[in-house]
C-alpha positions in Angstrom: 54.6 78.1 123.6 56.3 76.2 125.1 55.2 74.0 121.8 56.4 76.7 119.1 59.9 76.5 121.6 59.8 73.1 121.1 58.7 73.2 116.8 62.0 76.2 116.7 64.1 73.6 119.1 63.6 70.5 116.4 64.0 72.7 113.4 67.2 73.8 114.3 69.2 71.2 115.3 67.5 68.9 111.8 69.4 72.7 109.9 72.7 71.7 112.0 72.2 68.1 111.2 71.5 69.3 107.6 75.1 70.9 107.3 76.8 69.2 110.0 76.2 66.1 107.4 77.5 68.5 103.9 80.7 67.7 103.1 81.5 64.7 104.8 78.1 62.9 102.8 80.6 64.0 100.0 83.7 62.9 101.1 82.0 59.7 102.0 83.0 57.8 98.4 86.2 60.2 98.4 89.2 57.8 98.0 90.8 56.6 101.5 94.1 55.9 102.4 95.5 52.3 102.1 96.2 50.4 105.2 99.5 49.0 106.4 98.8 46.1 104.4 97.9 47.2 101.1 100.7 49.0 99.9 101.6 48.0 96.2 102.7 50.8 94.2 100.8 51.0 90.9 102.6 52.7 88.6 99.4 53.8 86.6 98.7 55.6 89.6 99.9 58.7 91.1 99.9 59.1 95.7 100.0 62.3 98.0 101.8 61.9 100.9 100.9 63.8 104.1 101.2 64.6 107.5 97.4 65.4 109.7 97.9 67.1 112.7 97.7 67.7 115.8 97.0 64.0 116.5 96.1 64.7 120.4 93.2 66.4 119.2 91.3 64.0 116.5 92.6 66.0 113.4 89.8 66.0 110.9 89.4 64.4 107.4 91.2 66.5 104.6 89.6 66.9 101.4 91.5 66.7 97.9 90.1 67.2 94.6 91.4 66.9 90.9 91.8 69.8 89.0 90.3 69.6 85.1 93.1 70.8 82.5 91.8 73.3 80.1 88.5 74.8 83.0 90.9 75.2 86.2 87.1 73.9 87.9 87.3 71.0 90.3 86.7 68.1 88.4 82.8 66.3 88.3 82.0 69.8 90.4 82.5 68.0 93.5 79.7 65.2 92.6 80.4 63.2 89.6 84.1 62.8 91.7 82.4 61.6 94.4 80.0 59.3 92.9 82.1 56.6 92.8 84.8 55.1 94.1 87.1 53.8 91.2 87.2 57.1 89.8 89.6 58.0 91.5 89.6 62.7 91.6 88.5 62.6 94.9 90.5 61.9 97.9 90.4 62.3 101.2 92.6 61.8 104.1 92.4 61.0 108.6 91.0 58.5 110.2 92.3 55.2 111.2 94.3 54.4 108.1 97.3 55.6 108.8 101.1 54.4 108.2 102.5 55.6 111.4 102.4 58.3 113.7 105.0 59.6 115.7 101.8 61.0 119.1 101.5 64.4 116.9 100.9 63.9 113.4 99.8 61.1 111.5 101.2 60.0 108.0 98.9 58.7 105.1 99.1 58.3 102.1 96.3 58.8 98.8 96.2 56.4 95.9 95.1 59.2 92.7 94.1 60.0 88.9 96.9 61.3 88.1 96.8 65.4 87.6 96.4 68.8 89.0 95.3 68.7 93.0 94.5 70.9 95.7 93.4 71.0 98.9 89.3 71.9 98.9 88.9 71.8 102.8 89.1 70.3 106.7 85.7 68.9 108.1 82.9 71.2 107.3 85.0 74.2 106.8 86.0 74.4 102.1 88.5 76.8 101.1 87.2 78.4 98.0 89.1 81.6 98.5 92.3 80.2 98.4 94.2 76.7 98.9 97.0 75.6 98.3 97.5 73.0 94.3 100.3 70.5 93.6 100.9 68.6 90.8 100.9 65.1 90.8 102.6 62.5 88.6 102.1 58.8 86.9 103.8 56.8 89.0 105.2 58.9 91.8 104.4 60.1 95.4 104.3 64.0 95.7 104.7 64.5 99.7 102.4 68.1 100.6 104.1 67.9 104.3 101.8 68.8 107.4 99.0 69.6 107.6 97.9 71.3 110.2 93.9 72.2 111.6 92.2 73.5 114.8 88.8 75.3 115.4 89.1 79.2 114.5 88.1 79.7 118.5 91.4 81.5 119.9 91.8 77.7 121.6 94.4 75.7 119.6 98.0 75.0 121.6 98.8 76.3 117.5 100.0 79.8 117.7 98.9 80.2 114.2 95.6 79.4 114.4 95.4 80.2 117.7 96.0 84.0 116.1 92.7 83.0 113.9 90.4 83.6 116.0 86.8 84.2 115.0 84.3 87.1 117.1 83.6 86.1 119.9 79.6 86.2 119.8 80.2 83.2 116.9 82.4 81.4 119.6 80.2 81.4 122.1 77.2 80.4 119.8 77.1 77.0 122.4 75.9 73.6 121.0 74.7 75.1 117.1 78.3 76.2 116.5 78.9 73.6 113.9 76.9 75.9 111.8 79.3 78.9 112.6 82.4 77.7 113.7 85.1 77.8 110.8 88.5 75.6 111.1 91.6 76.9 109.8 94.2 75.6 107.7 98.1 76.0 108.1 100.4 73.8 106.0 103.6 73.5 106.9 106.0 72.4 103.3 107.8 68.9 103.3 111.2 69.5 104.3 115.0 68.3 102.1 115.8 66.4 105.1 112.0 64.6 106.2 112.7 60.6 105.3 110.3 58.9 103.4 108.8 56.0 105.5 110.5 52.3 104.8 107.6 50.5 103.8 107.7 53.9 101.0 110.4 52.7 99.3 109.6 51.6 96.3 107.2 54.7 95.6 109.4 57.4 93.5 108.5 60.1 96.4 109.5 63.7 96.2 109.2 67.4 97.1 105.1 68.6 96.2 106.2 72.0 94.4 102.8 73.5 96.1 101.3 76.1 93.9 99.5 79.3 96.7 96.2 81.5 97.0 94.3 78.4 94.2 90.5 79.9 94.1 87.4 77.6 93.0 84.0 77.1 93.3 82.3 76.6 96.6 80.6 73.2 95.1 80.6 71.6 98.4 78.7 74.0 99.9 80.7 74.4 103.1 81.7 76.9 106.0 84.1 79.4 103.1 88.0 80.2 104.4 91.0 80.6 103.4 94.2 78.8 104.1 96.9 80.4 106.7 99.9 81.5 105.3 98.2 83.6 102.2 98.9 86.7 101.4 95.5 88.5 102.1 93.2 89.4 99.7 92.3 92.4 98.3 89.9 94.1 100.0 91.8 92.6 103.2 95.3 94.6 101.9 93.2 97.6 101.3 91.9 97.4 105.1 95.4 96.6 106.4 96.3 99.7 104.3 94.4 102.0 106.4 95.1 99.7 109.9 98.8 100.3 109.5 100.3 101.3 112.8 102.1 104.8 112.1 105.4 104.8 111.3 108.6 104.0 113.8 106.0 101.2 115.3 106.1 97.2 114.5 103.0 96.0 112.8 102.5 92.9 115.7 102.8 89.5 114.1 99.8 88.1 112.4 98.8 84.0 111.1 98.9 85.4 107.6 102.9 84.1 106.8 103.9 82.1 104.2 105.2 78.8 104.7 109.2 78.0 103.7 109.6 76.3 100.8 109.3 77.2 97.2 105.7 78.4 96.4 104.3 78.9 93.1 102.1 81.4 91.5 98.7 79.5 91.4 98.6 80.8 87.5 101.4 77.6 87.0 99.2 75.5 88.4 97.4 74.8 85.3 99.1 74.0 81.3 100.4 76.6 79.6 98.1 75.5 76.5 94.8 75.1 78.5 92.4 78.0 77.3 91.5 79.1 81.6 94.2 80.0 84.4 92.9 78.6 88.1 94.3 82.0 88.9 90.8 83.7 88.6 88.0 82.9 91.2 84.8 81.7 90.1 
């Protein structure tokens, strides 16, 4: 029995390492944020400006990918776009290449190819069930706002993320929680009064027009989730209607309230001349 249990523990540990390594391996070759000394504006590229938090909790790496304008799918199916840093079709933010921090969030700027972009994942979690997108044009920097993340274990100091708690059996899964513990992502759009960092004065910064509820194939093979702030999916809406409180009672607040700022329908992320739309789940 001892040998069996040792083998079982070894097998489970190997599985945990495999699952943990899938997404970071794909992100390893995505294009990274610029360091302060690398801030040279390239007018043939576009740039993503984003704040990540909470800083004190060492927020996980956030991944972005460019969409094919004709198919609406991630370019290279999440593989070709990560094979070479020269492609600029995959990007990630996080770690030490930050421009500045206010103690709560960290600011990053990443050079990318112009086009339609989506937030694909944070850490081990892929938001293929619903995420946010935006357009990056040549010679400009889009400020997409602040991305707050946290594990769905109910312990986050951010109320919306704490409310997105998994069932207790998954929270208590133990040392192998990486296999089952998803992250929650809350996007707060950039405000009109958000100042442009002095070091980016020449980077032609504008506020991003966010496109809500974009879905895509889970080409990264990670744990799946849906970004906070999006309306319920169809089956969730049906459940919510069936469990609605009687008239006169107030329904408790949830973490699905929409973020402030202009949000476009998902269908608008692809040009009107394109043969298909990314709004359709794959």
